[in-house]
DODRENRO-700407 format. One record per residue (C-alpha): z, x, y; residue in one letter; residue number from 1. Coordinates in pm, whole numbers. Each point is the difference from the previous one (the first is absolute). Layout:
> Z  X  Y  A  NUM
...
***
This chain:
> 664  4192  150  M  1
> -350  89  -126  V  2
> 144  150  -318  A  3
> 213  -309  -62  G  4
> -295  -232  57  L  5
> -217  204  -237  S  6
> 266  -19  -269  A  7
> 31  -376  43  A  8
> -376  -45  -27  I  9
> -5  217  -312  A  10
> 270  -216  -159  L  11
> -190  -317  88  W  12
> -333  115  -145  I  13
> 147  166  -309  A  14
> 14  -321  -211  P  15
> -354  -87  110  Q  16
> -133  339  -103  A  17
> 150  -32  -348  G  18
> -127  -353  -61  A  19
> -268  -42  -268  T  20
> -77  -365  86  I  21
> -255  -48  279  T  22
> -110  -357  -73  S  23
> 118  -310  -186  T  24
> -130  -348  -71  Q  25
> 215  -303  -80  I  26
> -207  -210  -239  T  27
> 245  -285  -47  S  28
> 103  -230  168  P  29
> -312  -125  176  A  30
> -78  33  369  D  31
> 143  -207  163  P  32
> 295  -126  -203  T  33
> 206  -298  115  Y  34
> 341  -59  -155  S  35
> 349  -130  67  I  36
> 310  201  -82  R  37
> 249  -238  -162  D  38
> 353  81  114  D  39
> 147  -257  -238  D  40
> -166  155  -304  N  41
> -117  347  112  P  42
> -355  73  -110  N  43
> -199  324  -8  T  44
> -363  114  17  M  45
> -202  206  -247  A  46
> -181  292  167  V  47
> -242  246  -159  S  48
> -255  254  115  G  49
> -154  343  -23  T  50
> 41  339  169  T  51
> -193  326  14  D  52
> 311  197  -100  S  53
> -62  344  -149  T  54
> 356  19  -125  D  55
> 87  -347  -139  P  56
> 295  137  -195  G  57
> 178  92  322  T  58
> -149  -215  275  D  59
> 150  -337  96  T  60
> -97  -265  252  V  61
> 184  -247  222  D  62
> -123  -357  36  L  63
> 29  -58  375  D  64
> -134  -296  199  C  65
> -125  101  347  F  66
> -29  -202  320  Y  67
> -21  68  372  G  68
> -179  272  194  S  69
> 278  253  -73  G  70
> -19  -89  -275  P  71
> 326  -135  -137  D  72
> 51  -61  -369  S  73
> 218  -180  -253  S  74
> 47  136  -352  Q  75
> -50  -191  -324  L  76
> 57  289  -245  S  77
> 79  372  33  A  78
> -81  301  -216  D  79
> -239  -180  -232  V  80
> -103  226  -286  T  81
> -363  48  -104  L  82
> -176  -25  -333  Q  83
> -189  302  -133  S  84
> -323  -125  158  D  85
> 167  -35  342  G  86
> 31  -378  -14  S  87
> 323  -191  64  F  88
> 145  -340  -78  S  89
> 311  -178  130  V  90
> 63  -330  -180  P  91
> 275  -120  236  G  92
> -29  128  359  A  93
> 273  -140  225  N  94
> -127  -247  264  L  95
> 324  -24  198  E  96
> -104  259  260  N  97
> -333  -169  73  V  98
> 106  -366  14  E  99
> -100  -152  333  G  100
> -259  274  62  K  101
> -371  64  -12  V  102
> -78  364  -83  C  103
> -239  224  -194  R  104
> 133  138  -328  L  105
> -84  365  -73  R  106
> 104  251  -264  A  107
> 82  319  190  V  108
> 140  336  -119  P  109
> 376  -30  -27  S  110
> 192  109  306  G  111
> -153  14  348  T  112
> -307  -230  24  P  113
> -326  178  88  P  114
> -122  -17  359  V  115
> -340  -126  -106  D  116
> 45  -312  -214  L  117
> -368  -78  -45  A  118
> -35  179  -339  P  119
> 288  -207  -140  F  120
> -158  -340  -55  A  121
> 174  -323  -88  G  122
> 25  -374  60  P  123
> 152  -194  287  V  124
> 315  -185  -109  L  125
> 103  -319  180  A  126
> 344  -79  -139  T  127
> 212  -301  87  G  128
> 353  -94  -102  E  129
> 183  -293  -155  R  130
> 368  -91  -47  S  131
> 225  -305  -35  T  132
> 333  -55  175  D  133
> 260  -175  -216  V  134
> 360  -108  59  I  135
> 226  263  -154  D  136
> 332  -183  -30  S  137
> 162  -344  -11  G  138
> -113  -325  -162  P  139
> -367  63  83  N  140
> -19  353  -140  T  141
> -355  97  -89  G  142
> -163  -278  206  A  143
> -302  129  198  P  144
> 16  -76  372  Y  145
> -272  222  146  D  146
> -314  189  -99  L  147
> -178  307  133  Y  148
> -367  78  -63  V  149
> -206  263  184  W  150
> -379  -29  -27  G  151
> -155  336  89  Q  152
> -374  31  61  Q  153
> -208  281  148  L  154
> -2  -72  375  T  155
> 282  -255  27  A  156
> 296  -138  -190  G  157
> 262  -274  21  D  158
> 337  -59  -158  D  159
> 161  -335  -71  Y  160
> 337  -162  -59  V  161
> 88  -360  -83  S  162
> -74  -289  238  A  163
> 363  -29  113  G  164
> 30  374  62  S  165
> -313  70  205  C  166
> -318  -73  -190  G  167
> -229  281  117  I  168
> 253  280  48  Y  169
> -228  261  164  D  170
> -367  74  64  G  171
> -130  359  -10  Y  172
> -317  172  122  L  173
> -131  340  -124  Y  174
> -252  238  153  D  175
> -274  205  -169  S  176
> 253  274  -89  D  177
> 197  -255  -208  L  178
> 276  15  263  T  179
> 212  -305  78  L  180
> -50  -35  376  T  181
> 114  -348  103  A  182
> 237  -279  -105  V  183
> -134  -341  101  T  184
> 170  -306  -155  W  185
> 379  19  -29  Y  186
> 129  -329  -146  C  187
> -256  -278  -16  N  188
> -12  -356  -133  D  189
> 364  -2  -106  G  190
> 270  -264  32  F  191
> 336  131  121  N  192
> 333  -179  -18  A  193
> 6  -10  382  G  194
> -242  -31  290  D  195
> 157  293  190  V  196
> -100  321  -175  Q  197
> 293  190  -150  G  198
> 262  -232  148  D  199
> 89  -302  -212  L  200
> 294  -93  221  E  201
> -225  -49  304  S  202
> -264  -195  -190  S  203
> -36  -376  19  T  204
> -176  -64  -332  R  205
> -164  153  -303  S  206
> -369  83  25  Q  207
> -50  -232  -296  L  208
> 108  -366  10  E  209
> -57  -260  -271  V  210
> 52  -366  91  D  211
> 181  109  316  G  212
> 250  224  -184  A  213
> 23  377  32  D  214
> -139  146  -321  A  215
> 0  340  -166  Y  216
> -199  209  -246  T  217
> 163  234  -257  P  218
> 12  288  251  Y  219
> 165  -198  280  T  220
> 234  -166  -253  A  221
> 102  347  -118  W  222
> 60  103  361  D  223
> 226  -303  53  I  224
> 197  11  -325  N  225
> -121  187  -308  D  226
> 296  -137  -200  A  227
> -81  -366  70  A  228
> 11  -199  -323  S  229
> -147  -220  -124  P  230
> -344  -38  150  G  231
> -100  355  94  F  232
> -381  -25  38  P  233
> -243  175  -233  A  234
> -265  253  104  L  235
> -288  90  -231  T  236
> -308  209  70  Y  237
> -281  200  -150  D  238
> -287  218  123  Y  239
> -342  126  -108  T  240
> -190  304  124  L  241
> -377  41  -26  D  242
> -43  356  -135  P  243
> -351  25  145  A  244
> 80  -96  362  T  245
> 378  4  38  G  246
> -6  -366  108  D  247
> 344  -152  -59  L  248
> 113  -354  -82  T  249
> 365  -106  4  I  250
> 119  -341  -122  T  251
> 352  -104  97  E  252
> 212  -313  -50  S  253
> 320  -70  194  D  254
> 233  -290  -64  E  255
> 110  -145  335  V  256
> 363  -110  41  V  257
> 246  -117  264  K  258
> 375  16  48  C  259
> 222  -296  -101  P  260
> 151  16  349  D  261
> -265  -28  273  A  262
> 210  202  250  T  263
> -210  270  165  Y  264
> 9  298  -17  P  265
> 74  9  -373  P  266
> 260  229  -154  D  267
> 186  53  -325  E  268
> 228  -295  73  T  269
> -269  -259  73  T  270
> -222  139  -276  C  271
> 227  47  -300  Q  272
> -286  -151  -198  S  273
> -360  -100  73  F  274
> -181  -333  -32  V  275
> -365  -36  -99  D  276
> -227  -137  278  T  277
> -264  -128  -241  G  278
> -248  258  134  V  279
> -134  327  -140  R  280
> -213  257  182  L  281
> -293  142  -198  D  282
> -143  294  195  R  283
> -315  198  -80  T  284
> -79  323  185  I  285
> -338  170  -35  T  286
> -72  342  151  Q  287
> -360  117  28  G  288
> -255  166  232  S  289
> 157  336  -90  D  290
> 339  -122  127  G  291
> -125  -124  337  H  292
> 13  -374  -72  L  293
> 284  -196  -164  V  294
> 3  -372  -79  Y  295
> 325  -193  -47  V  296
> -21  -348  -150  T  297
> 316  -212  -18  D  298
> 13  -315  -214  N  299
> 315  -203  62  W  300
> 44  -201  -319  V  301
> 207  -315  -52  S  302
> 201  55  -318  T  303
> 173  -340  -14  D  304
> -299  -234  46  G  305
> 101  -91  357  K  306
> -159  71  337  A  307
> 174  269  208  H  308
> -55  87  366  S  309
> -22  368  96  L  310
> 82  160  335  D  311
> -95  369  -4  L  312
> 46  291  240  L  313
> -192  285  -172  P  314
> 116  331  148  Q  315
> -251  265  110  N  316
> 106  350  110  D  317
> -243  265  128  Q  318
> 57  376  23  C  319
> -337  157  93  F  320
> 132  352  41  A  321
> -49  347  -135  E  322
> 141  51  -349  A  323
> 360  127  -6  R  324
> 40  -89  370  S  325
> 181  -294  160  P  326
> -200  -322  17  C  327
> -173  -88  324  G  328
> 162  -341  49  G  329
> -8  -37  382  P  330
> -358  131  14  D  331
> -150  -224  -268  V  332
> -229  -255  167  Q  333
> -163  -314  -135  Y  334
> -297  -227  53  K  335
> 90  -348  -124  F  336
> -257  -273  -68  P  337
> -156  -117  326  G  338
> 95  318  188  E  339
> -268  235  132  T  340
> 215  310  49  S  341
> 296  179  -157  Y  342
> 357  -9  137  S  343
> 344  127  -98  T  344
> 297  -234  -44  H  345
> 376  -6  55  D  346
> 281  -141  -214  V  347
> 12  -376  40  G  348
> -367  -39  86  D  349
> -148  -314  -154  V  350
> -377  6  -26  V  351
> -163  -336  -74  P  352
> -365  1  -101  F  353
> -245  -271  -83  S  354
> -214  -51  -305  G  355
> 53  -150  -341  S  356
> -111  316  -179  G  357
> -132  213  -142  P  358
> 71  246  281  A  359
> 108  361  56  A  360
> 250  198  206  V  361
> -115  353  86  Y  362
> 245  284  67  A  363
> -25  358  127  N  364
> 197  246  213  V  365
> -23  -3  378  E  366
> -173  315  126  G  367
> -117  113  -346  A  368
> -374  55  -13  G  369
> -217  -173  -255  D  370
> 2  202  -321  G  371
> 336  164  72  N  372
> 120  122  -341  T  373
> 367  25  103  S  374
> 40  -371  77  T  375
> -259  -211  -180  G  376
> -56  -368  79  Q  377
> -20  -326  -188  G  378
> -54  -373  -25  A  379
> 209  -283  -145  I  380
> -218  -287  -124  V  381
> 134  -344  -100  F  382
> -161  -314  -136  D  383
> 213  -279  150  R  384
> 189  -65  328  P  385
> 258  269  73  A  386
> 89  -51  367  S  387
> 208  109  179  P  388
> 86  368  -52  A  389
> 359  78  100  T  390
> 97  363  64  F  391
> 345  88  -135  N  392
> -1  380  49  S  393
> -217  266  164  V  394
> 240  294  36  S  395
> -103  193  -312  Y  396
> -284  -183  -169  D  397
> -160  -309  155  S  398
> 123  -315  -176  E  399
> -95  -366  24  F  400
> -12  -305  -224  Y  401
> -254  -281  -27  F  402
> 84  -369  -47  H  403
> -165  -199  -280  Q  404
> 71  -330  -172  T  405
> -124  -171  -314  G  406
> 88  -225  -291  T  407
> 19  87  -368  A  408
> -70  -315  -200  T  409
> 31  -82  -367  A  410
> -380  4  -28  A  411
> -81  306  207  C  412
> 180  312  128  P  413
> -15  90  369  A  414
> -218  311  42  T  415
> 21  252  286  F  416
> -232  301  18  R  417
> 26  320  206  F  418
> -207  317  12  A  419
> 89  338  151  Y  420
> -272  245  110  A  421
> 75  359  104  Q  422
> -220  291  112  D  423
> -47  262  271  Y  424
> -303  -163  166  D  425
> -10  -344  163  S  426
> -347  -73  -140  A  427
> 127  56  -355  D  428
> 306  -219  61  V  429
> -218  -279  139  Q  430
> -236  24  -298  S  431
> 288  -23  -247  L  432
> 155  -288  195  A  433
> -332  -184  1  Q  434
> -15  29  -380  S  435
> 336  -173  -16  A  436
> -102  -264  254  L  437
> -310  -75  -207  N  438
> 208  -36  -315  R  439
> 254  -224  171  F  440
> -275  -224  136  A  441
> -28  -145  -351  T  442
> 282  -254  -40  P  443
> 250  48  -279  V  444
> -30  -243  -288  T  445
> 322  -108  -162  C  446
> 122  320  -174  P  447
> 134  -9  -352  V  448
> 369  96  -4  P  449
> 93  301  -208  N  450
> 343  -66  -154  P  451
> -55  272  -261  T  452
> -22  304  225  T  453
> 93  289  -231  P  454
> 359  110  18  V  455
> 37  373  50  V  456
> 322  79  -189  P  457
> 249  223  172  A  458
> 23  327  -194  P  459
> 332  97  -150  A  460
> 198  223  229  G  461
> -210  -64  313  H  462
> 221  -72  301  T  463
> -231  -9  302  G  464
> 268  185  200  K  465
> -230  278  116  R  466
> -280  -229  116  K  467
> 244  -236  175  H  468
> 172  291  175  A  469
> -331  134  128  L  470
> -91  -340  142  R  471
> 344  -25  156  K  472
> -63  335  176  C  473
> -319  -140  148  K  474
> 171  -317  122  R  475
> 295  193  146  K  476
> -239  221  194  L  477
> -182  -304  142  K  478
> 331  -160  105  K  479
> 129  319  164  A  480
> -332  46  179  W  481
> 16  -354  141  K  482
> 361  43  113  K  483
> -65  324  188  K  484
> -311  -144  167  R  485
> 200  -303  108  A  486
> 253  229  172  H  487
> -269  231  147  H  488
> 130  299  -197  R  489
> -311  79  -204  L  490
> -68  344  147  N  491
> -146  308  -172  K  492
> 343  106  -130  H  493
> 74  -347  -139  A  494
> -335  -13  -180  K  495
> 64  339  -160  K  496
> 351  -106  -103  H  497
> -125  -324  -159  L  498
> -271  186  -193  K  499
> 258  245  -136  K  500
> 229  -285  -105  K  501
> -292  -174  -171  F  502
> -88  317  -194  K  503
> 364  45  -109  K  504
> 16  -363  -106  C  505
> -314  43  -212  K  506
> 135  318  -161  R  507
> 319  -180  -102  R  508
> -197  -299  -128  A  509
> -222  214  -220  R  510
> 306  135  -179  K  511
> 92  -348  -125  L  512
> -100  -106  -351  P  513
> -325  -191  -27  A  514
***
């Protein structure tokens, strides 16, 4: 045994003993570097640096991005050759492996990374992701129906989909080791086709009504009938990223339509085409405070010069659980406006609260201590009446919707503002929430509609199949989780089985064409 162990150790240290590189320095890009990997039109990153190689003709380096206390790493480029002076340059390093991550990029001797990484200096990369889902067949081929943008910053991040899909798709918190520790938000400020999550047949209405009629955005229209023609609604969007801070702004416009037949729930028979409601949603999302605070501003614009009444049930789902673990739905507790303590809620609970706004709902996990990095906590801030909150699921994540009304007139859109604050500590959440409350205390003046939101053209050959399949995996897991909880069969074995099925589903999805 001793002889075998000695041989193994000798094999492990042999490459280290032969290495002639003991330190490196990445000189470009800067530290930190914020970027977004574009899945529609794949982009790369230029990386250059120096080494102390004594044998540049033979030595090579790997460009690895490290995170976690382990640490773990993701590779941008392997076996990079050196110039005669020991320097290196990679004009097009692949960002695919670091999208949706924050990590420190280092040039290390090719092969097994050194135990001590300190001599191998480089910048922190905070890399997001962007893609567009388009219809891939039928009369509406090529029409965008959903978006995906991930804004990654150093200690937090958030990803987003269109208003009819979820809005804020997830919130993420990272510790000092650049490790993703907690998932907070799970599907916030979105408008589903039904008021019962994941079950259109049991719903009584859409979460968006215009002039008393159930109405739909491009995503929910696609979900009902992607071959409906004419009248399939248009989705356009654009984004900007501040390279100095990583602050993200997304502008989105959704045409809002209804079915010719008012029968609910809608299907391919009642919605063989769509009819314009005379309303368009212009949404602006701004992410700042290093990813800990997100503002969502919705302007409901009259496009036909008439006044239109709005009845809205914005959906809000909370996870607040350790990353890569099931959400903590039954244990998520809330403090609504006027309440002095936190409490959990069951499906069907209706929570009325007073106040005309602005106000905040605070959320954390029952039994989790303040500062717990595996759960996180947050606040939802709104600028106008949103009562009551109706809980429509708590088996996997904790889900409820608000109720809001307004009128979009020919002279002025109806504006609704939300803010989402996330952190480990309650004091930090309260401080972020207070910033939003202060902002919302200033009334909105009549906003100028933006009918010229830039159209992001769908790239040739892009199908959206992979991204849609991955989202479908997530929704299937949530539905299965709810079903087993409802039948009291969510034991340790069932949890393990569901996790395995989810992993298999994701593996299959990732094999589909982008």
